[in-house]
N, C-alpha and C positions, 0 to 999 in steps of 0.2 A: 290527330291520330298519333298514338304512342308507338314507337319502335326503337330498337337499339341496333347498332352495328357491332357484330361480334365475329371473331375468327370462326370459320366453319369447323364443326366437329362431326363425328359419325352420326350424331343425332339429327343433323340437318340434311342428310343425304336424301331422304324421301321427299322433303320439301323442294330440294333443288331438282330432283327428277320431275316432280310435278310442274315446276316452272319451265323446265326444258320442254316438256310435252306441250304446254300451253303457248309457249312463245316461239318455238323454232320448228321448222319443217324437218330439219335433220338434227333431231334432238340427241344430246348425249345420253348414254345409257347409265344405269347405276354403276356398271363396271368402269365406264369411262371416268365418272366422277370419283369413284374410289381410287382409281389409278392416279388421278390428278392430286388427290389429297395425300397420296404417298410420295409424291414428287417433291424432293427437297428444295427445288427452285420455285415451287408454286405457292402462292399466297391467295387464299380464298376467304372472302368476308360474306356474311349473310346479314340481311336486314330482317329482324325478327320482331313480330308483333304478338305478344302473348306467347303462345307456343307455335305460331304459324311462321314459316319462312315465306316472306313476301317478296324478296329480291336477293340477288347475290351478284358477286363480281369475282372473277378469277384473273390473277395476274402471275406471269412468270418473270422472275428477276434473274438475269444472267449477265455477268460481266459489267455491272453498272447500268444495265438497260432494263426497262420494265415494259412488258408486252401484255396488254389486256386480251385475254383469250375469249372471255364472255362476260357480258353484263346483261341482266334481265330483271324485270320487275313484273309481277303478276298484273294483268291488265286493269283490274279493279283498284289497284294502288298507284297507278301511274299519275303523273302530274301533281304529286304531293311531296316532292322533294326526296323521295327514296333513292332514285337513281343518282341524283346529285350527291347525296350523302355517301353512297357507296363509292362513287367516283372520287370524291374528295378524300375519303379515308384511305382508299387504295393509293392515290397519288401521294398523300402525306407519308404513308408508310414506306413507299418506294423511295421517296426523297430521304427520309430518315435513315434508310439502310444504304444510302450512298449512290442511288441511281441518278443519272444525269438527265434522263427523260423518261416519259411514259408514252406509249403509242398504241394504236389499235387500227383495225380495218372496220369499215362500216359500208353497208350497201348505199350506193349513191342516191337511192330513192327514199332512204329512211330519214326524212326531214326532221322528225322529232328528235331522234338521236343526234343528228348533226347539230341541231340547235343547242342541245345540252352540252355537247363537247365544246362548241365554240364559246358558249357562255362561261365555261370553266377553263378557258385559256388554251384550248387545243387549237392548233393551226393546221390547215391542209398541207400535207407534206408529199403527196404523190398519189399514184393510182396503181391498182393491180388489175390488169385486163382479165375479164371472165373469171374472177376469183370465186364467185358464188354460182351455185347451181340451183335449179328448182325455184324460181327461174334463173337462167343465166344472167349474171349482172356483174359489172365491174365493182371493185371495192375502192373506196377513197380512204387514204391513210391520213389519220390525224395524230399529231404529236404535240405534247406539251413538254417544253424544256424547263428544267429547274434552274433558276438563276440565283446566284448569291449563296450564302452559307446555309447549311442545314440547320 
């Protein structure tokens, strides 16, 4: 499967809205996504196959720290390296811009995502009690520290 990882532009918004609706109960709206793209601290990347957005990742970089707000891949494209490519590109970009770590929260029951994060050097760093709703669930915090020179 051919796809590329590119910075998100306004032409990708509809694809991201579709992914949000397919992947999350509390999906971000078009307005939420447009607002994020206008945020000077936000970095969004899309995985694009042809003209279709098949995945995306959003990262906020503030004071040398990077926080993944969302990462999602359309169900039919999962387990093909798309999520890993998005994660790798986002982490590399954050590191190149001087961040010392990249971190995220994930549902404790999301075994596939946790496996992906661990495979890519993220380590369990804590918990957030009742972080998620519908259904209520704790979040597990995973963090990857960048060591050595950029």
